[in-house]
LUMTI-492998 format. One line per field, with one value per atom (N, C-alpha, C, O): residue number from 1; chain; atom name; z, x, y. Coordinates in Angstrom, 2 decimals, padded with zeros to 5 digits, always signed. Example, Ala and Ser with C-alpha at 12.3 -4.5 7.8 and 13.67 -1.06 7.14 Angstrom:
2
seq: [1, 1, 1, 1, 2, 2, 2, 2]
mol: [A, A, A, A, A, A, A, A]
atom: [N, CA, C, O, N, CA, C, O]
Z: [+007.80, +007.80, +007.80, +008.46, +007.08, +007.14, +007.87, +008.04]
X: [+013.19, +012.30, +013.20, +014.24, +012.85, +013.67, +012.90, +013.41]
Y: [-005.69, -004.50, -003.30, -003.32, -002.25, -001.06, +000.03, +001.14]
# end
This chain:
92
seq: [1, 1, 1, 1, 2, 2, 2, 2, 3, 3, 3, 3, 4, 4, 4, 4, 5, 5, 5, 5, 6, 6, 6, 6, 7, 7, 7, 7, 8, 8, 8, 8, 9, 9, 9, 9, 10, 10, 10, 10, 11, 11, 11, 11, 12, 12, 12, 12, 13, 13, 13, 13, 14, 14, 14, 14, 15, 15, 15, 15, 16, 16, 16, 16, 17, 17, 17, 17, 18, 18, 18, 18, 19, 19, 19, 19, 20, 20, 20, 20, 21, 21, 21, 21, 22, 22, 22, 22, 23, 23, 23, 23, 24, 24, 24, 24, 25, 25, 25, 25, 26, 26, 26, 26, 27, 27, 27, 27, 28, 28, 28, 28, 29, 29, 29, 29, 30, 30, 30, 30, 31, 31, 31, 31, 32, 32, 32, 32, 33, 33, 33, 33, 34, 34, 34, 34, 35, 35, 35, 35, 36, 36, 36, 36, 37, 37, 37, 37, 38, 38, 38, 38, 39, 39, 39, 39, 40, 40, 40, 40, 41, 41, 41, 41, 42, 42, 42, 42, 43, 43, 43, 43, 44, 44, 44, 44, 45, 45, 45, 45, 46, 46, 46, 46, 47, 47, 47, 47, 48, 48, 48, 48, 49, 49, 49, 49, 50, 50, 50, 50, 51, 51, 51, 51, 52, 52, 52, 52, 53, 53, 53, 53, 54, 54, 54, 54, 55, 55, 55, 55, 56, 56, 56, 56, 57, 57, 57, 57, 58, 58, 58, 58, 59, 59, 59, 59, 60, 60, 60, 60, 61, 61, 61, 61, 62, 62, 62, 62, 63, 63, 63, 63, 64, 64, 64, 64, 65, 65, 65, 65, 66, 66, 66, 66, 67, 67, 67, 67, 68, 68, 68, 68, 69, 69, 69, 69, 70, 70, 70, 70, 71, 71, 71, 71, 72, 72, 72, 72, 73, 73, 73, 73, 74, 74, 74, 74, 75, 75, 75, 75, 76, 76, 76, 76, 77, 77, 77, 77, 78, 78, 78, 78, 79, 79, 79, 79, 80, 80, 80, 80, 81, 81, 81, 81, 82, 82, 82, 82, 83, 83, 83, 83, 84, 84, 84, 84, 85, 85, 85, 85, 86, 86, 86, 86, 87, 87, 87, 87, 88, 88, 88, 88, 89, 89, 89, 89, 90, 90, 90, 90, 91, 91, 91, 91, 92, 92, 92, 92]
mol: [A, A, A, A, A, A, A, A, A, A, A, A, A, A, A, A, A, A, A, A, A, A, A, A, A, A, A, A, A, A, A, A, A, A, A, A, A, A, A, A, A, A, A, A, A, A, A, A, A, A, A, A, A, A, A, A, A, A, A, A, A, A, A, A, A, A, A, A, A, A, A, A, A, A, A, A, A, A, A, A, A, A, A, A, A, A, A, A, A, A, A, A, A, A, A, A, A, A, A, A, A, A, A, A, A, A, A, A, A, A, A, A, A, A, A, A, A, A, A, A, A, A, A, A, A, A, A, A, A, A, A, A, A, A, A, A, A, A, A, A, A, A, A, A, A, A, A, A, A, A, A, A, A, A, A, A, A, A, A, A, A, A, A, A, A, A, A, A, A, A, A, A, A, A, A, A, A, A, A, A, A, A, A, A, A, A, A, A, A, A, A, A, A, A, A, A, A, A, A, A, A, A, A, A, A, A, A, A, A, A, A, A, A, A, A, A, A, A, A, A, A, A, A, A, A, A, A, A, A, A, A, A, A, A, A, A, A, A, A, A, A, A, A, A, A, A, A, A, A, A, A, A, A, A, A, A, A, A, A, A, A, A, A, A, A, A, A, A, A, A, A, A, A, A, A, A, A, A, A, A, A, A, A, A, A, A, A, A, A, A, A, A, A, A, A, A, A, A, A, A, A, A, A, A, A, A, A, A, A, A, A, A, A, A, A, A, A, A, A, A, A, A, A, A, A, A, A, A, A, A, A, A, A, A, A, A, A, A, A, A, A, A, A, A, A, A, A, A, A, A, A, A, A, A, A, A, A, A, A, A, A, A, A, A, A, A, A, A]
atom: [N, CA, C, O, N, CA, C, O, N, CA, C, O, N, CA, C, O, N, CA, C, O, N, CA, C, O, N, CA, C, O, N, CA, C, O, N, CA, C, O, N, CA, C, O, N, CA, C, O, N, CA, C, O, N, CA, C, O, N, CA, C, O, N, CA, C, O, N, CA, C, O, N, CA, C, O, N, CA, C, O, N, CA, C, O, N, CA, C, O, N, CA, C, O, N, CA, C, O, N, CA, C, O, N, CA, C, O, N, CA, C, O, N, CA, C, O, N, CA, C, O, N, CA, C, O, N, CA, C, O, N, CA, C, O, N, CA, C, O, N, CA, C, O, N, CA, C, O, N, CA, C, O, N, CA, C, O, N, CA, C, O, N, CA, C, O, N, CA, C, O, N, CA, C, O, N, CA, C, O, N, CA, C, O, N, CA, C, O, N, CA, C, O, N, CA, C, O, N, CA, C, O, N, CA, C, O, N, CA, C, O, N, CA, C, O, N, CA, C, O, N, CA, C, O, N, CA, C, O, N, CA, C, O, N, CA, C, O, N, CA, C, O, N, CA, C, O, N, CA, C, O, N, CA, C, O, N, CA, C, O, N, CA, C, O, N, CA, C, O, N, CA, C, O, N, CA, C, O, N, CA, C, O, N, CA, C, O, N, CA, C, O, N, CA, C, O, N, CA, C, O, N, CA, C, O, N, CA, C, O, N, CA, C, O, N, CA, C, O, N, CA, C, O, N, CA, C, O, N, CA, C, O, N, CA, C, O, N, CA, C, O, N, CA, C, O, N, CA, C, O, N, CA, C, O, N, CA, C, O, N, CA, C, O, N, CA, C, O, N, CA, C, O, N, CA, C, O, N, CA, C, O, N, CA, C, O, N, CA, C, O, N, CA, C, O, N, CA, C, O, N, CA, C, O, N, CA, C, O, N, CA, C, O]
Z: [+000.07, -000.12, +000.08, +000.98, -000.87, -001.19, -000.01, +000.61, +000.23, +001.25, +000.79, +001.55, -000.64, -001.03, -000.85, -000.69, -000.85, -000.62, +000.84, +001.25, +001.54, +002.98, +003.48, +004.25, +002.97, +003.19, +002.84, +003.61, +001.56, +001.23, +002.09, +002.38, +002.55, +003.42, +004.70, +005.27, +005.25, +006.31, +006.44, +007.47, +005.23, +005.04, +005.03, +005.56, +004.46, +004.41, +005.82, +006.05, +006.67, +008.11, +008.93, +009.70, +008.82, +009.34, +009.11, +009.99, +007.94, +007.28, +007.98, +008.46, +008.13, +008.59, +010.17, +010.62, +010.98, +012.23, +012.65, +013.67, +011.76, +011.84, +011.64, +012.27, +010.88, +010.76, +011.90, +012.22, +012.51, +013.72, +014.95, +015.77, +014.97, +016.12, +016.05, +016.99, +014.68, +014.52, +014.50, +014.76, +014.17, +014.28, +015.83, +016.20, +016.63, +018.03, +018.60, +019.46, +018.34, +018.77, +018.54, +019.45, +017.41, +017.11, +017.98, +018.56, +018.10, +018.77, +020.44, +021.09, +020.85, +022.26, +022.46, +023.50, +021.29, +021.46, +021.63, +022.49, +020.89, +021.09, +022.28, +022.74, +022.85, +023.99, +025.21, +026.24, +025.10, +026.16, +026.06, +027.13, +025.04, +025.16, +025.58, +026.15, +025.21, +025.77, +027.47, +028.19, +027.95, +029.29, +029.85, +031.00, +029.27, +029.93, +030.01, +031.09, +028.69, +028.94, +029.77, +030.13, +030.08, +031.09, +032.47, +033.27, +032.85, +034.09, +034.32, +035.44, +033.11, +033.38, +033.69, +034.53, +032.98, +033.11, +034.19, +034.22, +034.86, +036.10, +035.56, +036.24, +034.32, +033.99, +034.13, +034.05, +034.37, +034.98, +033.75, +032.55, +034.31, +033.37, +032.47, +031.31, +032.82, +032.28, +031.66, +032.24, +030.51, +029.96, +029.46, +028.29, +030.32, +030.08, +028.79, +027.97, +028.72, +027.66, +026.39, +025.50, +026.26, +025.08, +024.79, +023.71, +025.76, +025.67, +025.08, +024.21, +025.41, +024.90, +023.48, +022.64, +023.13, +021.77, +020.79, +019.59, +021.48, +020.60, +020.45, +019.37, +021.58, +021.46, +020.42, +019.58, +020.41, +019.52, +018.04, +017.21, +017.78, +016.50, +016.17, +015.12, +016.85, +016.55, +016.13, +015.11, +017.05, +016.57, +015.39, +014.68, +014.92, +013.77, +012.47, +011.58, +012.62, +011.71, +011.50, +010.41, +012.57, +012.47, +011.65, +010.73, +012.01, +011.42, +009.84, +008.95, +009.65, +008.02, +007.28, +006.07, +008.12, +007.75, +007.89, +007.78, +008.18, +008.34, +009.55, +009.59, +010.49, +011.70, +012.82, +012.89, +013.73, +014.79, +015.78, +016.30, +016.03, +016.75, +018.28, +018.96, +018.63, +019.97, +020.34, +021.46, +019.24, +019.17, +019.00, +019.65, +018.38, +018.10, +019.42, +019.67, +020.24, +021.44, +022.43, +023.09, +022.49, +023.52, +023.09, +023.98, +021.90, +021.46, +021.93, +022.55, +021.68, +022.10, +023.48, +024.00, +024.22, +025.48, +026.16, +027.02, +025.77, +026.19, +025.88, +026.82, +024.95, +024.59, +025.60, +026.36, +025.61, +026.25, +027.87, +028.54, +028.45, +029.96, +029.89, +030.69, +029.05, +028.95, +029.03, +029.87, +028.13, +028.07, +029.47, +029.93, +029.98, +031.37, +032.39, +033.05, +032.46, +033.25, +033.28, +034.31, +032.04, +031.72, +032.21, +032.85, +031.81, +032.40, +033.77, +034.24, +034.49, +035.93, +036.61, +037.60, +036.01, +036.30, +036.14, +036.85, +035.04, +034.63, +035.80, +036.21, +036.15, +037.26, +038.86, +039.88, +038.74, +040.11, +041.03, +042.11]
X: [+000.87, -000.01, +001.01, +001.83, +000.75, +001.39, +000.99, -000.06, +001.79, +001.60, +000.19, -000.77, +000.18, -000.97, -002.21, -003.27, -002.26, -003.39, -003.69, -004.80, -002.76, -003.10, -003.68, -004.64, -003.02, -003.42, -004.92, -005.71, -005.23, -006.59, -007.64, -008.70, -007.24, -008.07, -008.15, -009.24, -007.19, -007.21, -007.94, -008.43, -007.90, -008.66, -010.26, -011.07, -010.57, -011.90, -012.31, -013.52, -011.56, -011.97, -012.03, -012.98, -011.13, -011.39, -012.48, -012.90, -013.10, -014.32, -015.31, -016.26, -015.29, -016.54, -016.49, -017.55, -015.36, -015.26, -015.79, -016.45, -015.44, -016.01, -017.77, -018.51, -018.17, -019.52, -020.09, -021.26, -019.40, -020.12, -020.11, -021.02, -019.09, -019.02, -020.37, -021.14, -020.52, -021.58, -023.00, -024.03, -022.95, -024.23, -024.70, -025.87, -023.55, -023.79, -024.09, -024.98, -023.53, -023.88, -025.34, -026.06, -025.80, -027.26, -027.98, -028.99, -027.57, -028.54, -028.75, -029.80, -027.55, -027.46, -028.37, -028.95, -028.34, -029.16, -030.76, -031.47, -031.20, -032.38, -032.73, -033.87, -031.78, -031.97, -031.97, -032.57, -031.37, -031.48, -032.69, -033.14, -033.37, -034.57, -035.68, -036.70, -035.36, -036.32, -036.19, -037.18, -034.86, -034.76, -035.38, -035.82, -035.43, -036.04, -037.45, -038.05, -038.13, -039.57, -040.13, -041.30, -039.06, -039.30, -039.32, -040.15, -038.30, -038.28, -039.36, -039.74, -039.85, -041.01, -042.26, -043.08, -042.38, -043.75, -043.60, -044.41, -042.68, -042.25, -042.34, -042.92, -041.80, -041.65, -040.21, -039.29, -039.94, -038.70, -037.59, -037.88, -036.33, -035.28, -035.11, -034.76, -035.30, -035.13, -036.34, -037.41, -036.29, -037.49, -036.92, -036.53, -036.85, -036.37, -036.96, -036.31, -038.32, -039.12, -038.56, -038.26, -038.40, -037.97, -036.46, -036.16, -035.70, -034.32, -034.19, -033.33, -035.04, -035.13, -035.43, -034.74, -036.38, -036.89, -035.82, -035.74, -034.99, -033.92, -032.79, -032.23, -032.48, -031.25, -031.73, -030.91, -032.94, -033.50, -033.31, -032.65, -033.80, -033.84, -032.42, -032.09, -031.50, -030.22, -029.41, -028.73, -029.64, -029.09, -029.56, -028.75, -030.75, -031.34, -030.53, -029.88, -030.71, -029.83, -028.33, -027.78, -027.72, -026.49, -026.33, -025.51, -027.14, -027.07, -027.28, -026.51, -028.30, -028.44, -027.39, -027.24, -026.51, -025.37, -023.93, -022.85, -024.10, -022.96, -021.98, -020.78, -022.67, -021.88, -022.16, -023.27, -021.25, -021.45, -022.50, -022.19, -023.80, -024.96, -024.28, -024.63, -023.35, -022.78, -022.06, -022.08, -021.39, -020.62, -021.87, -021.79, -022.80, -023.57, -024.52, -025.08, -024.75, -025.41, -024.68, -025.20, -023.27, -022.48, -022.33, -022.41, -022.14, -022.31, -023.52, -023.39, -024.51, -026.00, -026.06, -026.45, -025.77, -025.76, -025.05, -025.62, -023.86, -022.98, -023.82, -023.83, -024.42, -025.04, -026.12, -026.26, -026.91, -028.33, -027.94, -028.71, -026.90, -026.28, -026.08, -026.68, -025.33, -024.86, -025.98, -025.98, -027.11, -028.24, -029.20, -029.72, -029.29, -029.77, -029.27, -030.01, -027.79, -027.23, -027.35, -027.36, -027.45, -027.75, -029.41, -029.72, -030.34, -031.47, -031.73, -032.67, -031.08, -031.19, -030.61, -031.12, -029.55, -029.09, -029.98, -029.99, -030.73, -031.66, -032.85, -033.34, -033.13, -034.39, -033.84, -034.53, -032.68, -032.19, -031.33, -030.89]
Y: [-001.15, -000.06, +001.21, +001.37, +001.95, +003.30, +004.32, +004.17, +005.23, +006.36, +007.04, +007.13, +007.54, +008.05, +007.15, +007.76, +006.19, +005.14, +005.34, +005.68, +005.13, +005.13, +006.71, +006.86, +007.61, +008.94, +009.19, +009.75, +008.71, +008.80, +008.18, +008.74, +006.79, +006.14, +006.85, +006.80, +007.50, +008.10, +009.52, +009.99, +010.08, +011.31, +010.96, +011.71, +009.90, +009.57, +008.91, +008.89, +008.46, +007.97, +009.46, +009.58, +010.52, +011.66, +012.38, +013.13, +012.27, +013.07, +012.24, +012.86, +011.06, +010.04, +010.58, +011.00, +010.58, +010.87, +012.23, +012.44, +013.11, +014.56, +014.46, +015.21, +013.66, +013.61, +012.80, +013.00, +011.96, +011.29, +012.34, +012.39, +013.08, +014.10, +014.98, +015.15, +015.52, +016.49, +015.84, +016.46, +014.59, +013.88, +013.58, +013.54, +013.38, +013.27, +014.35, +014.28, +015.53, +016.88, +017.07, +017.50, +016.80, +017.04, +016.15, +016.53, +015.09, +014.09, +014.57, +014.50, +015.03, +015.36, +016.87, +017.17, +017.64, +018.82, +018.28, +018.80, +017.35, +016.84, +016.19, +016.26, +015.52, +014.75, +015.73, +015.42, +016.80, +017.87, +018.50, +018.92, +018.69, +018.99, +018.17, +018.55, +016.96, +015.67, +015.86, +015.92, +015.94, +015.88, +017.31, +017.29, +018.28, +019.53, +019.18, +019.20, +018.80, +018.27, +017.21, +017.14, +016.27, +015.46, +015.97, +015.54, +017.03, +017.59, +018.65, +019.00, +019.14, +020.16, +019.35, +019.74, +018.18, +017.53, +016.22, +015.30, +016.28, +015.29, +013.87, +013.02, +013.53, +012.41, +011.88, +012.69, +010.39, +009.94, +010.17, +010.26, +010.24, +010.42, +009.29, +009.53, +008.14, +006.99, +006.30, +006.43, +005.57, +004.83, +003.65, +003.59, +002.60, +001.27, +000.65, +000.00, +000.95, +000.30, +000.79, -000.01, +002.13, +002.89, +002.27, +001.78, +002.36, +001.88, +000.70, +000.60, -000.47, -001.92, -001.72, -002.29, -000.96, -000.80, -000.17, -000.44, +000.71, +001.39, +000.36, +000.19, -000.33, -001.31, -002.39, -002.75, -002.93, -004.01, -003.33, -003.95, -002.26, -001.58, -001.47, -002.02, -000.86, -000.64, -002.11, -002.28, -002.96, -004.48, -004.86, -005.45, -004.69, -005.06, -004.29, -004.84, -003.24, -002.20, -002.48, -002.30, -002.93, -003.29, -004.52, -004.61, -005.46, -006.81, -006.35, -006.71, -005.60, -005.35, -004.68, -004.85, -003.78, -003.12, -003.85, -003.27, -005.29, -006.09, -005.64, -005.91, -004.94, -004.47, -005.38, -005.91, -005.61, -006.53, -005.82, -004.75, -006.46, -006.14, -005.76, -004.79, -006.64, -006.46, -005.20, -004.69, -004.73, -003.34, -002.39, -001.34, -002.52, -001.31, -001.30, -000.23, -002.34, -002.27, -001.43, -000.53, -001.84, -001.24, +000.43, +001.27, +000.78, +001.93, +002.69, +003.74, +002.24, +002.77, +002.78, +003.84, +001.84, +001.78, +002.95, +003.62, +003.18, +004.26, +005.51, +006.30, +005.83, +007.16, +007.19, +008.15, +006.13, +006.25, +006.44, +007.14, +005.91, +006.09, +007.58, +008.30, +008.06, +009.62, +010.47, +011.38, +010.28, +011.00, +011.01, +012.03, +009.77, +009.38, +010.40, +011.13, +010.36, +011.16, +012.63, +013.31, +013.09, +014.50, +014.79, +015.80, +013.78, +014.07, +013.92, +014.55, +013.22, +013.25, +014.56, +015.09, +014.98, +016.37, +017.60, +018.61, +017.31, +018.29, +018.46, +019.52, +017.28, +017.10, +017.56, +017.64, +017.76, +018.46, +017.52, +017.93]
# end
């Protein structure tokens, strides 16, 4: 593999990483709004039923995309746990 080929691969990876960061930022903007809504309406910070649905959905999407469902679940669980932490902080 020439250095030019490796450089092109790395540039693509860098672009994808940047897109992931911006997508996560957008997702957290929405989940912060959800947290404010929950706090205002006295709703619990966590919704285990919704979490289970999302994990099952993501595992199915991962399988369709030839991505390890275990990895996708760990990734989503990390995000969900962080969102819940933010929601708990918003509730006081």
